[in-house]
C-alpha positions as MATLAB code, in Angstrom:
seq = 'MMMKYLLALAMTVLATNIRAEIKTQSVEYKDGDVTLEGYVAYDDAKQGKLPGVLIIHQWKGLGDYEKKRAEMLAKLGYVAFAADIYGKGVRPQDVKSAGAEAGKYKSNRALLRQRANAGLAALKQQPKVDTSKVAGIGYCFGGMGVIELARSGAEMAGAVSFHGALDSPKLEDGRNIKCKVLALHGADDPFVPAKDIEAFEEEMRKNKVDWQLVKYGGAVHSFTDWGAKPGVLPGAVYNEEADHRSWKAMQSFFAEIFTAKRQ';
ca = [
     143.720  115.429  110.135;
     143.707  111.776  109.092;
     142.996  110.682  112.682;
     140.038  113.073  112.918;
     138.686  111.777  109.592;
     138.937  108.136  110.696;
     137.278  108.945  114.010;
     134.429  110.754  112.257;
     134.010  107.852  109.837;
     133.919  105.348  112.696;
     131.278  107.396  114.515;
     129.166  107.591  111.340;
     129.319  103.830  110.869;
     128.429  103.287  114.538;
     125.493  105.695  114.318;
     124.234  103.941  111.180;
     124.368  100.573  112.911;
     122.493  101.955  115.922;
     119.823  103.469  113.699;
     119.059  100.174  111.997;
     119.051   97.479  114.670;
     116.422   94.971  113.589;
     115.023   92.919  116.451;
     113.346   89.591  115.709;
     111.738   86.889  117.801;
     109.270   84.036  117.672;
     105.923   84.748  119.346;
     103.497   82.122  120.600;
      99.827   83.048  120.564;
      96.493   81.253  120.580;
      93.388   80.660  118.533;
      91.158   79.011  121.089;
      93.013   75.888  122.237;
      95.357   75.874  119.229;
      98.886   77.156  119.784;
     100.308   79.219  116.939;
     103.853   80.475  116.476;
     104.439   83.746  114.650;
     107.498   85.890  114.043;
     107.908   89.596  114.744;
     110.518   92.003  113.350;
     111.032   95.712  114.031;
     113.688   98.409  114.165;
     114.454   98.866  117.856;
     116.186  102.206  117.207;
     113.001  103.878  115.985;
     111.177  105.927  118.594;
     107.451  105.957  119.236;
     104.701  103.832  117.730;
     105.089  102.404  114.227;
     102.623  101.152  111.586;
     102.101   97.395  111.741;
     102.025   94.907  108.871;
     100.640   91.387  109.150;
     102.144   88.763  106.813;
     100.204   85.616  105.905;
     102.354   82.779  104.607;
     102.275   80.660  101.466;
     101.002   77.086  101.408;
     103.999   75.482  103.152;
     103.427   77.523  106.279;
     105.490   80.146  108.054;
     109.136   79.756  107.080;
     112.343   81.542  106.170;
     110.708   83.350  103.251;
     108.119   85.133  105.394;
     110.710   85.866  108.071;
     112.934   87.543  105.484;
     109.998   89.618  104.235;
     109.251   90.611  107.835;
     112.819   91.821  108.260;
     112.606   93.759  104.981;
     109.468   95.479  106.235;
     111.148   96.255  109.556;
     113.939   98.021  107.682;
     111.272  100.166  106.005;
     110.037  101.309  109.424;
     107.166   98.904  110.105;
     106.525   96.382  112.841;
     106.029   93.192  110.838;
     104.303   90.134  112.248;
     104.354   86.909  110.238;
     101.268   84.963  111.274;
     100.916   81.195  111.605;
      97.689   79.876  110.105;
      98.420   76.149  110.438;
      99.583   75.864  114.042;
     102.921   75.524  115.825;
     105.103   72.873  114.220;
     102.785   72.330  111.244;
     105.108   73.058  108.314;
     104.442   70.876  105.242;
     107.637   69.903  103.433;
     106.315   68.765  100.047;
     103.736   69.758   97.469;
     101.264   66.984   98.362;
     101.155   67.717  102.096;
     101.171   71.492  101.513;
      98.204   71.161   99.167;
      96.323   69.069  101.704;
      96.984   71.516  104.541;
      96.097   74.591  102.487;
      92.972   72.811  101.242;
      91.610   72.592  104.795;
      91.395   76.370  104.909;
      90.435   76.996  101.314;
      87.371   74.808  101.876;
      86.689   76.389  105.276;
      86.932   80.138  104.805;
      85.446   80.792  108.243;
      88.385   78.985  109.863;
      90.853   80.827  107.624;
      89.346   84.169  108.659;
      89.467   83.135  112.302;
      93.170   82.236  112.122;
      93.991   85.381  110.176;
      92.191   87.501  112.758;
      94.138   85.777  115.529;
      97.315   86.875  113.755;
      96.018   90.413  113.374;
      95.229   90.549  117.083;
      98.744   89.311  117.893;
     100.210   92.046  115.681;
      98.165   94.733  117.413;
      99.380   93.485  120.789;
     102.996   94.224  119.908;
     104.127   97.183  122.082;
     105.553   99.296  119.262;
     102.511   99.033  116.964;
     100.288  102.025  116.227;
      96.991  100.134  116.114;
      95.382  102.898  114.048;
      97.840  102.139  111.228;
      97.726   98.440  110.419;
      97.687   96.524  107.141;
      97.996   92.942  105.956;
      99.865   91.265  103.114;
      99.903   87.680  101.924;
     101.656   85.421   99.442;
      99.919   82.728   97.340;
      97.761   80.928   99.948;
      98.361   83.989  102.120;
      97.102   86.261   99.374;
      93.776   84.477   99.615;
      94.089   84.676  103.397;
      94.557   88.425  103.551;
      91.566   89.007  101.269;
      89.479   86.731  103.492;
      90.708   88.757  106.462;
      89.381   91.872  104.759;
      86.100   90.094  103.990;
      85.737   89.308  107.687;
      85.382   93.037  108.372;
      88.765   93.300  110.078;
      89.815   96.733  111.275;
      92.836   97.561  109.138;
      93.812  100.190  106.615;
      94.689   97.943  103.701;
      95.165   94.427  102.333;
      97.761   93.413   99.741;
      97.636   90.079   97.923;
     100.767   88.870   96.112;
      99.891   86.197   93.490;
      97.012   85.017   95.658;
      93.838   83.150   94.772;
      91.197   85.636   93.638;
      88.073   83.499   93.732;
      84.996   84.979   95.337;
      82.784   82.256   96.876;
      80.215   84.799   98.115;
      79.992   88.120   96.315;
      78.036   89.624   99.191;
      80.988   89.168  101.550;
      82.615   92.157   99.930;
      80.205   94.424  101.777;
      82.112   93.666  104.982;
      85.388   95.048  103.618;
      86.384   98.235  105.454;
      89.891   98.674  104.029;
      91.509   99.374  100.687;
      92.533   96.333   98.653;
      95.516   95.872   96.333;
      95.859   92.641   94.331;
      99.249   92.100   92.659;
      98.842   89.382   90.052;
     100.927   87.536   87.487;
      99.189   88.097   84.150;
     100.096   84.556   83.042;
      99.338   82.780   86.334;
      97.833   79.395   85.339;
      96.460   78.775   88.839;
      94.091   81.758   88.786;
      91.485   81.300   86.028;
      89.852   84.242   84.273;
      86.506   83.456   85.905;
      88.043   83.995   89.347;
      89.463   87.364   88.350;
      86.083   88.365   86.944;
      84.363   87.301   90.172;
      86.879   89.256   92.263;
      86.338   92.387   90.178;
      82.563   91.986   90.361;
      82.697   91.592   94.148;
      84.827   94.714   94.532;
      82.645   96.803   92.208;
      79.317   95.545   93.546;
      80.303   96.409   97.109;
      82.019   99.698   96.224;
      85.365   98.651   97.687;
      88.383  100.909   97.120;
      90.424   98.377   95.142;
      93.245   97.968   92.648;
      94.321   95.015   90.501;
      97.800   95.168   88.980;
      98.850   92.556   86.433;
     102.509   91.888   85.619;
     103.123   90.731   82.062;
     105.184   87.570   81.708;
     104.780   86.698   85.392;
     103.218   83.454   86.568;
     102.417   82.143   90.039;
     104.915   82.683   92.906;
     106.632   85.515   91.044;
     107.989   86.968   94.330;
     109.307   83.658   95.693;
     113.102   83.490   95.313;
     112.965   79.727   95.747;
     110.515   79.119   92.881;
     112.924   77.688   90.314;
     111.930   76.771   86.739;
     110.832   73.156   86.366;
     110.132   72.486   90.051;
     106.407   73.302   89.972;
     105.084   74.131   86.502;
     103.444   77.536   86.430;
     105.228   78.813   89.550;
     108.481   80.680   88.823;
     110.288   83.632   90.383;
     110.299   86.803   88.285;
     112.785   89.401   89.516;
     111.239   92.336   87.672;
     107.700   91.573   88.845;
     109.009   91.000   92.364;
     110.658   94.434   92.480;
     107.702   96.192   90.851;
     105.176   94.615   93.206;
     107.275   95.457   96.286;
     107.381   99.097   95.154;
     103.635   99.028   94.518;
     103.098   97.803   98.079;
     105.280  100.599   99.449;
     103.328  103.234   97.510;
     100.077  101.718   98.776;
     101.325  101.850  102.367;
     102.414  105.469  101.940;
      98.858  106.254  100.841;
      96.935  104.371  103.527;
      99.157  105.262  106.452;
      99.358  108.994  105.744;
      95.738  109.549  104.786;
      93.351  110.729  107.470;
      91.300  107.847  108.851;
      87.565  108.397  109.155;
];
C-alpha cells in the first residue's frame, strides 16, 4: 500500500510540474531601424491560444522586475511580453540617467506611442497569442506608456496603469481610445499632482471612455516595486498591501475584458 501511495504521489508531482512549465526567452524586434529587445513568458503546457499581455517598463528600462511580472502573468495563463521602449542595451543605472532617458519620451509622446505599438505588434506575433484578447499594463513610466498606447487607438481590450503619470497633454486624444482603462494609483503619490488626476478624469469623461481610477490609501509612487526601499528615492516606496490589492484588481479587470463579448 505504501509503495502505491508513493507512486501516486510522485505521479501527481510530475503532472503538476508538467502543467506549469513556464517558458521564457529574449526576443529581438524592430521599430524602424532601431533594434529593441523584449522578453516573453508563457506556460508551454497550456493548449491552444492564450490571451496576451504587454508590459511596459519603468524608467530604468526593461529589467528583472518586468521579467518577474511577465513570469507571474504566465503562471496565470497569459502570454506576457515585456516591451523595450528605449532600445537594446539602453538600461539606465541611476536616477539621473533614467530621468533623462524617460524624459525623451515624456516630451515626445508620438515616439512613445510608436515604441509601445511596436511592442504590441511583437506581442501579437507570438504564436500562442489569441490576438482578439490582448491588453497592456505598465509601471511608473510604463503606466504613462500604456495610456499613451491606448490614446494612439491601439487595438486591445484594456490598459492598466500602475502608479503611472496621469497627465493629459491633449484632452481630445481620449477620443481615440478603443479599450477599457484601469488606473491604479497611490493616493499619496507626490509625483502625480492633483491637476493631472483632474485632467485625466476630464479626458476620460469628455470622451466617454470606459474607465476606472482606484486610489490606495497610504501608498506613494512605486508601490508595486519590491526594490523601492524607504529613503532611496523620497516619495517612492514599496507597499505590500497596495501591491497585492492592485494585482488582484488587474486580475479582475482581465477576467472582465477577456470573457466579455467583443463588438
